[in-house]
N, C-alpha and C positions, 0 to 999 in steps of 0.2 A: 572545409569537409564537413558532413554530418556521418559519413560512411568513414571515417577513421575516429571516430566519436565510439567508447564502450555503448553497445546495441544499435547504432544506430540510428539516432534519433532524429525526428523529424526535426524540420526546419521552422515551424511555427505550432501553435498551441492551440487547440481549439478547432471544433468543425469535426466532418465527418471523417471517422478514423477509419472504419470498417465498413462493410455494407449494412453491419446492423449495431455499429454504435457511435452516436456523437458522444464530442466532448463539447459540455458547458463550462468555462471556465469563470469561477467566483471571482469575486473582489477583493481577495485578502492575501495580496503578495508579502513575503517577511522573508526572514531567512530559513526560517523553518519550515514557510510553506511553497517557497521557491517562486514562481509565480503566481501564484495562488492554489486551491485546489480546483481539481478537477469533477466535476459532477458528469456522470454517465447516463444517457439517455439512451437506452437499448430497446429493440424491435425487430420482428423477421419481418424481413419485405413482403407487403401486402396485407399485414394484418392493422387492425385497429388499437392493437393495445399494447403498452408499451411499460417497462419495468427503467426504474432511477436507482442508479447505486450514487451513494454519498450525496446529499442533497447539499451538504457544506454548511458554513457558517449561518446565523440566523441571520441574514440578509435579504428582508424584502424583497428588492428588486430582482437579485438574482434569483431566489424560488420561482418568484412569477414568469420571469424567462423561461426556464424551463420548464414551466406549462407554457407559455405561450408556442416556444418551438415544437413539443409536442400537437400541441392542436394544429398551426400551422402545417403536420405532413400528416394530417387526420388522424392522430392517434390519442386516445385516453389513457394518463396514468394507472397503471391498476396495483402495482407494487411499487415498495419504496425498499431498498437493501441499503444495511451496512455492511461495509468491508473490516469495520471498528471502531470502537466507542470513542475517539478523538477527539475534542469539540470542534476542529479545523473539517472532521468530515460530518459530526453527528449534531453539530447544535439548531441547525433547521431541522431537523426530522421532522418534528412533534408538529411545528406550523406547517411545515410542508404536507404530512399526513391530512393537517386538517383542510389545508387549500384544495386537497386532490380526494380525499375522500379513501384513504388508501390506509392500511395497516405499516407498519415501520416492523422489517423482524431483521433480528441481529441475532448472533452469537448468545451474546450477555447478556440476561434476561432484562438488566438495567436500563437498555437502550434501546429494549421492544416495545412497542405497542398494537395493540392486538394479542390472541391469542397463541398465534403460531412465533416459533425463531425459527434459528437455523442450524445445521449440523454438518461437518463433511460429509462427504457422500451422498448429501440429497441431491436430487435435479428436481429443477424447476420449470414448469411451462406456464409461458407468459403469451397466451396470443401465439402456439405454434414456436414461440421462442426456445432454443434447450440451451438451459443457461445449469451448470454445474457446481455446485458448494465445493470450496476444497479447503481444507484446514491448512491453515500457514502460521501457527503461533511463531513466537518470537521477538519481533515489534512489539508486540503487546498479547498476553495471553488469547484475547478473543478476535486476533487477525483472520481473515478468510478472505481467498483470495476466489474468482468468479469465469470457471471457463467458458469460454463460447467456442463449441469445439466445430461449428460451422463455419467459423471466420479465422481459427485456426489462433485464437487470443484468450489471451488472460488479462483481466482485470483485478492488479495487486495490491488496492491501497496503496499502506509504506511500507509493504513487504519487499519492492523493487520500486523506485521510482524510476523517474526521466532524465536525470539529472544529478551527479553527485551519490553518494550512500544512504542509507537510513539509519537511524539508531535504534539499538535495545534500549528498551525503556524501562530498565530496574528500576524496582523488583520486578513488576508485572512481567514485562518480559525477559527470555531469559536466552542466552546465546546458545546452548544447545540446540533449541528447540528453534531458534532461528537458522541455524546451520542446517538441521532435519530438512526444514521446510524449503531451503535452496537448493538442497538436492531433490528435492521433491519436485521443485519446479525445474530446475536438472532433465529429470527424468523425461518430464511430460516435452520439453522441449526437445530432447534429443531423440524420443521413439515413439512420445505421442500426436506430433503433429502441430505444436504449439511454435507459435513463428513469430508473434506479435503480443509483446507488451502493453498494455493501455494503465498505466500507474494511475497513485492517485494524486501525482502530484507531477509536475514538469511533460515533455516532449512524449508522443508514443515513438517507442523501441518498436522498428522491424525486425530486429536481430535479438531475438529473447535469448536464444542459446549462448549468445555472445554476452550479453548482460548479465545474465545468469555466471557466465564462467568467470566475469571481471568481479561478481559481486563476492564470489568464494574465494578468489585472489587476494580481494582484499580484505576480505575478513582474516586470512591464514595470514596476512601481511600484519596485520594490525594486532593481531593476538602472539606472533611473535617480538612483536615491538614493547608491547605491554609487559611480556616475560621477560626481555633483555632488562626493561625499565627496572622493576623488580631487581634482578638479579645485578644490575649497579646503584641500589640503594633509596631507592622510590620507594618511601615508605606510607604514602599518602595518596591518595586521588588526585588529588590536585598536581602533586610532585610527574605523577604519572601522567596525566592531562599536557602539563606544560612541557613535558619533555618528548611526549608520544604526538602531539597535535599543535607542536611548534606551528607548523606551515599554514593553520587552520585559523581562519578568523574566528577573531575570539568570542566572537556573538554567538557562537556556536560552541562554545566551552562548555557552558551547561549542559547543552546537551551529548556533548564528549562523556563529560563526567559520569553520565549515567550510562551509557556503552563501555565506558572505561570497568565502572561498578560490576556491569553484566560480565565483562571479559575475565576480572581478577576472579569472580564465583567460578567461572568456568575452571580457571586454570586449578586452581585450589582441588575441585572436584577432582577433576583428572590427576592432581597430586603433583603438578608441574611446579606451583611454588609452593612454600611453607603456607600453612593455617595461619590466619593472625592470632597475635597476643590475647 
């Protein structure tokens, strides 16, 4: 039963998620991308304009399908946005911009097409759609979350996934930043009406607060495990991964190594383990 899982995930992935958000699942499943990348088509009800978040991989069929779904609903895509620059979210953005005649806005200038970027605190209006930009660094330094206040929803990219947990992509991603971002999302869920997580991968989560609580608890537990592993004599990243992530599919160990490097940096910065020789 989905309600027993962290965040109360939906039973299926794709389709109408909220009155203003439609998920189009990209055909790029993998251990890292789960079922594939969630491309989000957003529009205010009654408006003829739409925005797209994370066009996903460079897959012509997927990009054209997103456009077709917008056109079927009487919408013209007016803006393309990125949660962050990882290829499974951004690789298709330039081609998508070519097909739609839109700019691509992102925090990182390297992933922008056009003169405008994105910054935390910015408020966008797309045909009456109220979309707010929230800086949530940690998974990557350029990670953004988009807040749909009228739906009580946040589009989190890879900061919060619909299943499992995400990695901190060291050295660009930093654990301290990530924990701060999770705390900010916790405040949004506990005090500012955010109920739903629309993730970059995996199913929609109907319990945003429960999902963020789970992520914070998971990070605290992993951090304690890494500290214990170092105290037990683990001296290399590979040794820490083998001890702490022994129950995790080995195909995910390369990602776990990045997270462990970020956790070791965090523990050293806070004086909890010795500096490297």
